[in-house]
C-alpha positions as CSV (number, residue, x, y, z in Angstrom):
1,X,-133.5,-28.3,-103.7
2,X,-132.7,-31.4,-105.7
3,X,-135.2,-34.1,-105.0
4,X,-134.6,-37.8,-105.6
5,X,-135.8,-38.7,-109.1
6,X,-138.0,-41.6,-108.1
7,X,-139.6,-39.5,-105.4
8,X,-140.3,-36.7,-107.8
9,X,-141.8,-39.1,-110.3
10,X,-144.1,-40.6,-107.7
11,X,-145.3,-37.2,-106.5
12,X,-146.0,-36.1,-110.0
13,X,-148.3,-39.1,-110.5
14,X,-150.0,-38.5,-107.2
15,X,-150.5,-34.7,-107.2
16,X,-150.9,-34.2,-111.0
17,X,-152.1,-30.6,-111.4
18,X,-150.9,-29.7,-107.9
19,X,-147.4,-30.9,-108.4
20,X,-145.9,-27.6,-109.6
21,X,-147.3,-25.8,-106.6
22,X,-145.8,-28.5,-104.4
23,X,-142.5,-28.4,-106.1
24,X,-142.3,-24.6,-105.7
25,X,-143.1,-25.0,-102.0
26,X,-139.9,-27.1,-101.6
27,X,-137.9,-24.0,-102.5
28,X,-139.6,-21.7,-100.0
29,X,-138.3,-21.0,-96.5
30,X,-139.9,-23.3,-94.0
31,X,-142.4,-21.9,-91.4
32,X,-141.1,-21.7,-87.9
33,X,-143.2,-21.7,-84.8
34,X,-143.3,-22.1,-81.0
35,X,-145.9,-23.5,-78.7
36,X,-146.6,-21.7,-75.4
37,X,-146.4,-24.0,-72.4
38,X,-149.8,-23.6,-70.8
39,X,-148.5,-25.6,-67.8
40,X,-146.7,-22.3,-66.8
41,X,-148.9,-19.5,-68.3
42,X,-151.8,-19.0,-70.7
43,X,-151.3,-18.2,-74.3
44,X,-153.0,-14.9,-73.6
45,X,-150.6,-14.0,-70.8
46,X,-147.6,-14.9,-73.0
47,X,-148.9,-12.7,-75.8
48,X,-149.2,-9.8,-73.3
49,X,-145.4,-10.0,-72.6
50,X,-144.2,-11.6,-75.8
51,X,-140.6,-10.7,-76.8
52,X,-141.2,-11.8,-80.4
53,X,-143.6,-11.0,-83.3
54,X,-146.1,-13.8,-83.3
55,X,-148.9,-15.0,-85.6
56,X,-151.4,-17.8,-84.6
57,X,-151.1,-21.3,-85.9
58,X,-154.7,-22.0,-86.8
59,X,-154.9,-25.6,-85.6
60,X,-153.1,-25.1,-82.2
61,X,-154.5,-22.6,-79.8
62,X,-151.2,-22.2,-78.0
63,X,-149.1,-22.3,-81.2
64,X,-147.6,-19.2,-82.9
65,X,-145.5,-18.6,-86.0
66,X,-142.4,-16.4,-85.5
67,X,-140.0,-14.7,-87.9
68,X,-137.0,-16.9,-88.1
69,X,-135.0,-14.1,-89.7
70,X,-135.6,-11.6,-86.9
71,X,-136.2,-13.6,-83.8
72,X,-134.2,-16.2,-82.0
73,X,-136.5,-17.8,-79.3
74,X,-134.0,-20.6,-78.7
75,X,-131.6,-18.0,-77.3
76,X,-133.9,-16.3,-74.9
77,X,-133.9,-16.9,-71.1
78,X,-137.6,-17.8,-71.2
79,X,-136.7,-20.8,-73.5
80,X,-134.6,-22.1,-70.6
81,X,-137.5,-21.4,-68.3
82,X,-139.7,-23.7,-70.4
83,X,-142.3,-21.0,-71.3
84,X,-142.5,-22.4,-74.8
85,X,-141.3,-25.2,-77.0
86,X,-140.0,-24.6,-80.5
87,X,-142.0,-27.0,-82.7
88,X,-142.7,-27.4,-86.4
89,X,-146.3,-26.1,-86.9
90,X,-147.8,-29.1,-88.6
91,X,-146.5,-31.4,-85.8
92,X,-148.8,-29.4,-83.4
93,X,-151.8,-31.0,-85.0
94,X,-151.1,-34.4,-83.7
95,X,-151.6,-33.8,-79.9
96,X,-154.7,-31.7,-80.8
97,X,-156.2,-34.6,-82.7
98,X,-155.4,-36.9,-79.8
99,X,-157.3,-34.5,-77.4
100,X,-156.2,-36.1,-74.1
101,X,-158.2,-35.2,-71.0
102,X,-156.9,-34.4,-67.5
103,X,-156.6,-37.5,-65.4
104,X,-156.3,-40.0,-68.3
105,X,-153.6,-42.6,-68.9
106,X,-151.7,-41.6,-72.1
107,X,-148.8,-43.1,-74.0
108,X,-146.6,-41.4,-76.5
109,X,-144.9,-44.5,-77.9
110,X,-142.2,-43.0,-80.2
111,X,-141.8,-39.8,-78.2
112,X,-138.3,-38.1,-78.9
113,X,-137.5,-35.3,-79.0
114,X,-140.5,-34.4,-76.9
115,X,-142.6,-31.9,-78.8
116,X,-145.7,-34.1,-78.9
117,X,-145.1,-35.4,-75.3
118,X,-145.0,-31.9,-73.8
119,X,-148.0,-30.8,-75.9
120,X,-150.0,-33.8,-74.6
121,X,-148.9,-32.9,-71.1
122,X,-150.2,-29.4,-71.3
123,X,-153.5,-30.6,-72.8
124,X,-153.8,-32.9,-69.8
125,X,-153.1,-29.9,-67.5
126,X,-150.4,-31.9,-65.7
127,X,-153.0,-34.4,-64.4
128,X,-153.1,-38.2,-64.9
129,X,-150.3,-40.4,-66.1
130,X,-148.3,-39.7,-69.2
131,X,-145.8,-42.4,-70.4
132,X,-143.3,-41.1,-72.9
133,X,-141.2,-43.8,-74.5
134,X,-138.3,-43.6,-76.9
135,X,-136.3,-46.8,-77.8
136,X,-133.1,-45.0,-78.8
137,X,-131.0,-44.2,-75.7
138,X,-129.5,-40.9,-76.8
139,X,-132.9,-39.7,-78.1
140,X,-134.5,-40.8,-74.9
141,X,-132.1,-38.6,-73.0
142,X,-133.1,-35.6,-75.1
143,X,-136.8,-36.4,-74.5
144,X,-136.2,-36.5,-70.7
145,X,-134.4,-33.2,-70.8
146,X,-137.3,-31.5,-72.7
147,X,-139.9,-33.0,-70.3
148,X,-137.8,-31.5,-67.5
149,X,-137.5,-28.1,-69.1
150,X,-141.2,-27.8,-69.7
151,X,-141.9,-28.6,-66.0
152,X,-144.1,-31.6,-66.7
153,X,-145.0,-33.1,-63.3
154,X,-146.8,-36.3,-64.3
155,X,-144.6,-38.0,-66.9
156,X,-142.7,-41.2,-66.8
157,X,-139.9,-41.5,-69.4
158,X,-138.9,-45.0,-70.6
159,X,-136.6,-46.3,-73.2
160,X,-137.9,-49.7,-74.5
161,X,-139.0,-51.3,-77.7
162,X,-142.8,-51.6,-78.2
163,X,-142.6,-55.4,-77.8
164,X,-141.2,-55.0,-74.3
165,X,-143.9,-52.5,-73.3
166,X,-147.0,-54.2,-74.6
167,X,-146.9,-57.3,-72.2
168,X,-146.6,-54.9,-69.3
169,X,-149.5,-52.6,-70.1
170,X,-152.3,-54.8,-71.5
171,X,-155.4,-52.6,-72.4
172,X,-154.1,-50.0,-70.0
173,X,-154.0,-46.6,-71.8
174,X,-157.0,-44.3,-72.6
175,X,-155.1,-42.7,-75.5
176,X,-151.9,-43.6,-77.4
177,X,-150.0,-41.5,-79.9
178,X,-147.8,-43.3,-82.4
179,X,-145.7,-40.7,-84.2
180,X,-144.0,-43.4,-86.2
181,X,-140.5,-43.4,-87.5
182,X,-140.8,-42.8,-91.2
183,X,-139.0,-41.9,-94.4
184,X,-139.3,-38.2,-93.6
185,X,-140.4,-36.9,-97.0
186,X,-142.4,-34.2,-95.4
187,X,-139.3,-32.7,-93.8
188,X,-137.0,-32.5,-96.9
189,X,-136.8,-28.7,-96.9
190,X,-136.3,-28.7,-93.1
191,X,-133.8,-31.5,-93.0
192,X,-131.6,-32.0,-96.2
193,X,-130.2,-35.2,-94.7
194,X,-133.6,-36.8,-94.9
195,X,-133.7,-36.0,-98.6
196,X,-130.1,-37.3,-99.1
197,X,-130.9,-40.6,-97.3
198,X,-134.2,-41.3,-99.0
199,X,-134.8,-44.4,-101.1
200,X,-137.7,-46.6,-102.1
201,X,-136.2,-49.4,-100.0
202,X,-136.2,-47.1,-97.0
203,X,-139.9,-46.4,-97.5
204,X,-140.6,-50.1,-97.5
205,X,-138.5,-50.7,-94.4
206,X,-140.3,-47.9,-92.5
207,X,-143.7,-49.3,-93.5
208,X,-142.8,-52.7,-92.1
209,X,-141.5,-51.2,-88.9
210,X,-144.7,-49.1,-88.6
211,X,-146.9,-52.2,-88.8
212,X,-145.0,-53.8,-85.9
213,X,-145.3,-50.7,-83.8
214,X,-149.0,-50.4,-84.4
215,X,-149.5,-54.0,-83.6
216,X,-148.1,-53.5,-80.1
217,X,-149.9,-50.2,-79.6
218,X,-153.2,-51.9,-80.2
219,X,-152.5,-54.3,-77.4
220,X,-151.9,-51.5,-74.9
221,X,-155.1,-49.5,-75.7
222,X,-158.2,-50.0,-73.6
223,X,-161.6,-50.8,-75.2
224,X,-163.1,-47.5,-76.3
225,X,-159.7,-45.8,-76.4
226,X,-158.2,-43.6,-79.0
227,X,-155.1,-44.2,-81.1
228,X,-153.6,-41.4,-83.2
229,X,-151.1,-42.5,-85.8
230,X,-149.0,-39.9,-87.5
231,X,-146.0,-39.6,-89.9
232,X,-144.1,-36.7,-91.5
233,X,-144.0,-38.4,-94.9
234,X,-146.1,-38.3,-98.1
235,X,-145.6,-42.0,-99.0
236,X,-149.0,-43.7,-99.3
237,X,-147.4,-47.0,-98.2
238,X,-146.6,-45.5,-94.8
239,X,-149.9,-43.6,-94.5
240,X,-153.1,-44.8,-96.0
241,X,-151.4,-48.2,-96.7
242,X,-150.3,-48.6,-93.1
243,X,-153.7,-47.8,-91.8
244,X,-155.4,-50.2,-94.2
245,X,-153.1,-53.0,-93.3
246,X,-153.6,-52.3,-89.6
247,X,-157.4,-52.3,-89.9
248,X,-157.5,-55.6,-91.8
249,X,-155.5,-57.1,-88.9
250,X,-157.5,-55.4,-86.2
251,X,-161.2,-55.3,-87.0
252,X,-161.9,-54.0,-83.5
253,X,-160.6,-50.6,-84.7
254,X,-162.2,-48.1,-87.0
255,X,-161.3,-44.6,-88.5
256,X,-162.8,-41.7,-86.6
257,X,-163.3,-38.4,-88.4
258,X,-160.3,-36.1,-87.8
259,X,-161.1,-32.4,-87.4
260,X,-159.7,-30.5,-90.4
261,X,-158.5,-26.9,-90.6
262,X,-158.3,-24.7,-93.7
263,X,-155.5,-26.0,-95.8
264,X,-155.7,-29.6,-94.5
265,X,-156.3,-32.3,-97.1
266,X,-158.1,-35.6,-96.6
267,X,-156.6,-39.0,-96.8
268,X,-156.6,-40.6,-100.3
269,X,-158.1,-44.1,-100.4
270,X,-157.3,-44.1,-104.2
271,X,-153.6,-44.0,-103.4
272,X,-153.4,-47.5,-101.9
273,X,-154.5,-51.0,-102.9
274,X,-157.5,-52.5,-101.0
275,X,-158.2,-49.3,-99.0
276,X,-159.9,-49.6,-95.6
277,X,-163.2,-47.9,-95.0
278,X,-162.9,-44.3,-93.7
279,X,-159.5,-43.3,-95.1
280,X,-161.0,-40.1,-96.4
281,X,-161.4,-39.1,-92.8
282,X,-157.7,-39.1,-92.1
283,X,-155.6,-35.9,-92.6
284,X,-152.9,-34.9,-94.9
285,X,-151.0,-31.6,-94.4
286,X,-149.3,-30.2,-97.5
287,X,-146.6,-27.5,-97.6
288,X,-148.1,-25.9,-100.7
289,X,-151.5,-25.5,-99.1
290,X,-150.6,-24.2,-95.6
291,X,-147.7,-22.9,-93.5
292,X,-146.2,-26.1,-92.3
293,X,-144.3,-29.2,-93.4
294,X,-145.8,-32.4,-94.7
295,X,-147.7,-34.6,-92.2
296,X,-150.3,-37.4,-92.1
297,X,-152.5,-38.3,-89.2
298,X,-155.3,-40.9,-88.6
299,X,-157.5,-41.0,-85.5
300,X,-158.5,-44.6,-84.7
301,X,-161.1,-45.8,-82.2
302,X,-161.0,-49.2,-80.5
303,X,-164.5,-50.8,-80.0
304,X,-166.0,-50.7,-76.5
305,X,-166.8,-54.4,-76.8
306,X,-163.1,-55.3,-77.7
307,X,-161.5,-57.8,-75.3
308,X,-160.1,-56.1,-72.1
309,X,-156.7,-56.7,-70.7
310,X,-155.6,-59.3,-68.2
311,X,-155.0,-58.9,-64.5
312,X,-155.1,-55.4,-63.0
313,X,-151.7,-53.9,-62.9
314,X,-150.1,-53.4,-59.4
315,X,-149.5,-49.8,-58.7
316,X,-146.3,-48.4,-57.3
317,X,-146.8,-47.7,-53.6
318,X,-144.0,-45.3,-53.0
319,X,-142.9,-43.9,-49.6
320,X,-145.4,-43.0,-46.9
321,X,-145.4,-39.3,-46.0
322,X,-144.2,-40.0,-42.5
323,X,-141.2,-42.0,-44.0
324,X,-139.8,-39.3,-46.3
325,X,-136.1,-38.8,-45.9
326,X,-135.4,-36.2,-43.1
327,X,-133.1,-34.0,-45.3
328,X,-135.9,-33.6,-47.8
329,X,-138.4,-32.8,-45.1
330,X,-136.0,-30.2,-43.7
331,X,-135.5,-28.7,-47.2
332,X,-139.3,-28.6,-47.8
333,X,-140.0,-26.9,-44.5
334,X,-137.3,-24.3,-45.1
335,X,-137.7,-23.6,-48.8
336,X,-141.1,-24.6,-50.1
337,X,-144.4,-22.9,-49.3
338,X,-146.2,-25.9,-50.8
339,X,-144.9,-29.4,-50.9
340,X,-145.2,-31.6,-54.0
341,X,-148.4,-33.7,-54.0
342,X,-148.7,-37.5,-54.4
343,X,-146.5,-40.5,-53.5
344,X,-142.8,-40.4,-53.6
345,X,-140.2,-42.9,-54.6
346,X,-136.5,-43.2,-53.8
347,X,-134.3,-44.5,-56.6
348,X,-130.9,-44.9,-54.9
349,X,-130.2,-41.4,-53.7
350,X,-132.7,-39.8,-56.1
351,X,-136.1,-38.7,-54.9
352,X,-139.1,-38.6,-57.3
353,X,-142.8,-37.6,-57.0
354,X,-144.8,-40.2,-58.8
355,X,-147.7,-39.6,-61.2
356,X,-151.0,-40.7,-60.0
357,X,-151.8,-44.3,-61.0
358,X,-148.2,-45.3,-62.0
359,X,-147.8,-49.0,-62.1
360,X,-144.7,-50.8,-61.0
361,X,-141.9,-50.5,-63.6
362,X,-139.4,-53.0,-62.3
363,X,-137.4,-54.6,-65.2
364,X,-138.0,-51.7,-67.6
365,X,-135.4,-49.0,-68.6
366,X,-136.8,-45.9,-66.9
367,X,-135.1,-42.6,-67.3
368,X,-137.6,-40.6,-65.2
369,X,-140.2,-42.3,-63.0
370,X,-142.0,-39.0,-62.4
371,X,-140.9,-35.5,-61.3
372,X,-137.3,-35.5,-60.1
373,X,-137.3,-33.7,-56.8
374,X,-133.6,-33.9,-56.0
375,X,-130.6,-35.8,-54.6
376,X,-129.8,-37.0,-51.0
377,X,-126.2,-36.1,-50.2
378,X,-125.1,-37.3,-46.8
379,X,-127.2,-35.2,-44.3
380,X,-128.5,-32.7,-46.8
381,X,-130.9,-32.5,-49.8
382,X,-130.0,-30.8,-53.1
383,X,-133.1,-29.8,-55.1
384,X,-133.2,-30.7,-58.8
385,X,-133.4,-28.4,-61.8
386,X,-136.5,-30.3,-62.7
387,X,-138.2,-29.2,-59.5
388,X,-137.3,-25.6,-60.0
389,X,-138.9,-25.6,-63.5
390,X,-142.0,-27.4,-62.2
391,X,-142.7,-24.9,-59.4
392,X,-144.8,-21.8,-59.5
393,X,-143.1,-18.8,-57.9
394,X,-145.6,-18.8,-55.1
395,X,-144.6,-22.4,-54.1
396,X,-141.1,-21.2,-53.1
397,X,-140.5,-19.5,-49.8
398,X,-137.5,-17.5,-51.1
399,X,-136.9,-16.3,-54.6
400,X,-134.5,-14.0,-56.5
401,X,-136.1,-12.4,-59.5
402,X,-133.5,-11.4,-62.2
403,X,-134.8,-9.1,-64.9
404,X,-134.5,-9.8,-68.6
405,X,-131.5,-8.0,-70.1
406,X,-129.8,-7.5,-66.7
407,X,-126.2,-8.2,-66.0
408,X,-127.3,-10.4,-63.1
409,X,-129.4,-12.7,-65.3
410,X,-126.6,-12.9,-67.9
411,X,-124.1,-13.8,-65.1
412,X,-126.5,-16.5,-63.7
413,X,-126.9,-18.1,-67.1
414,X,-123.1,-18.2,-67.5
415,X,-122.9,-20.1,-64.2
416,X,-121.5,-17.3,-62.1
417,X,-122.3,-16.5,-58.5
418,X,-124.1,-13.1,-58.0
419,X,-124.8,-10.8,-55.2
420,X,-127.9,-11.7,-53.3
421,X,-130.1,-10.8,-50.3
422,X,-132.8,-12.2,-48.1
423,X,-132.9,-15.5,-46.2
424,X,-129.9,-17.8,-46.2
425,X,-130.3,-21.1,-48.1
426,X,-132.1,-22.2,-51.2
427,X,-133.7,-19.5,-53.5
428,X,-135.7,-20.1,-56.6
429,X,-134.2,-18.0,-59.3
430,X,-136.7,-16.3,-61.7
431,X,-136.2,-14.7,-65.1
432,X,-138.6,-11.7,-64.9
433,X,-141.1,-13.7,-62.9
434,X,-140.6,-17.2,-64.2
435,X,-138.5,-20.0,-62.6
436,X,-135.3,-20.8,-64.3
437,X,-133.2,-22.6,-61.7
438,X,-131.8,-22.6,-58.1
439,X,-129.3,-20.6,-56.2
440,X,-128.1,-21.0,-52.6
441,X,-127.5,-17.8,-50.6
442,X,-124.6,-17.5,-48.1
443,X,-122.7,-14.4,-47.0
444,X,-124.4,-12.1,-49.5
445,X,-123.6,-14.4,-52.4
446,X,-126.0,-16.4,-54.4
447,X,-124.1,-19.6,-55.3
448,X,-125.0,-20.7,-58.8
449,X,-126.8,-24.1,-59.3
450,X,-127.8,-23.6,-63.0
451,X,-126.8,-27.0,-64.6
452,X,-123.3,-26.9,-66.2
453,X,-124.6,-28.4,-69.4
454,X,-127.1,-25.6,-69.9
455,X,-124.9,-22.6,-69.2
456,X,-124.6,-19.9,-71.7
457,X,-121.4,-18.5,-73.2
458,X,-123.0,-15.5,-74.8
459,X,-125.2,-12.6,-73.5
460,X,-128.9,-13.5,-73.2
461,X,-131.4,-11.7,-75.4
462,X,-133.4,-8.8,-74.0
């Protein structure tokens, strides 16, 4: 790999004796990993049925390396079922450092494509309020799709700039993750385009943008809350420098000691001018020291005595249970053994189950105000793909379990109708025990409701 000359010169100065090991790592194949979705099954249960050869990622209990030459987890039916998320291993450290708890209010401020959002969701066990925000509309759509695939029941997906969110959520969140847009130096071997587009000016531009994002994040964190800042770059200006500038502007914050794993390095106060106290407690992940790409992370705490927010936010009331649309009630009685919990909201003809404690979001660009239950169509209700992926098999009255490697599962993934049996109406379709979509049974045929944009043209892996 040809590295930019000014980047190489800077890294030689910073790493000195370690530079040759770092340079050799740039020529090595990148590590590939997946994270088991513990909203659907435990890591232990997945290992008992794993279709791949897996090795643990030390810093993520649900993370596992796989052999990218032999295995193709992205082309396995269980990927469509959301049993795991393919994620760069170093990136798994960020949600672990944030350590969200069930029932908390959590914000992922720069969330696309959704790896850290869905990791936060499973650490929260699907409880509380998770706001996943992505300013770029196309990337926000991908984020929303990944939240759906992983069956996250308690997430709101927005697409706003931080300066539009901060006035709406003053001192509201218990934890905030800022995985900041950066120069991407840590991803050069994974993404050659990042290497080709790199320049010193881009580093400076990213650093200025990061300052602005952090400024708004600080306003949205409650006193005593935790802010985790991360990048996938080596540039001190975007890492130790960004944290030092932030702490000078926000004395109510301090650096908390981040838990380090073998191979993790510490932050380098000597790499930035006027370093803030505690930078040695931040984390650097190096590709020549461990199996992962380059990352930086800092855990920051907001003082308990910091000023609180303004007026208490008004919560979204939603629909009363006795006012739910009759077609949905009929569907739920016929097809669900257990109804979704919580309040519900009708956006036009779209019905959603709201996360607990969700404030009113009027005026914001909202892609997903909770779990999408389905669509009202004249006098009937059509359940959503998101609902199928959020259900446990026991929550559906009727199910069709198609086995891995079978002709029936291959046909279903291609969007074809298949022979079926049992009760007429909606059936939850399973891939060897795990929900993958809906079918509707009539006259011995299971009509296919697997989304057109997800349909396969090849044969699924066994």
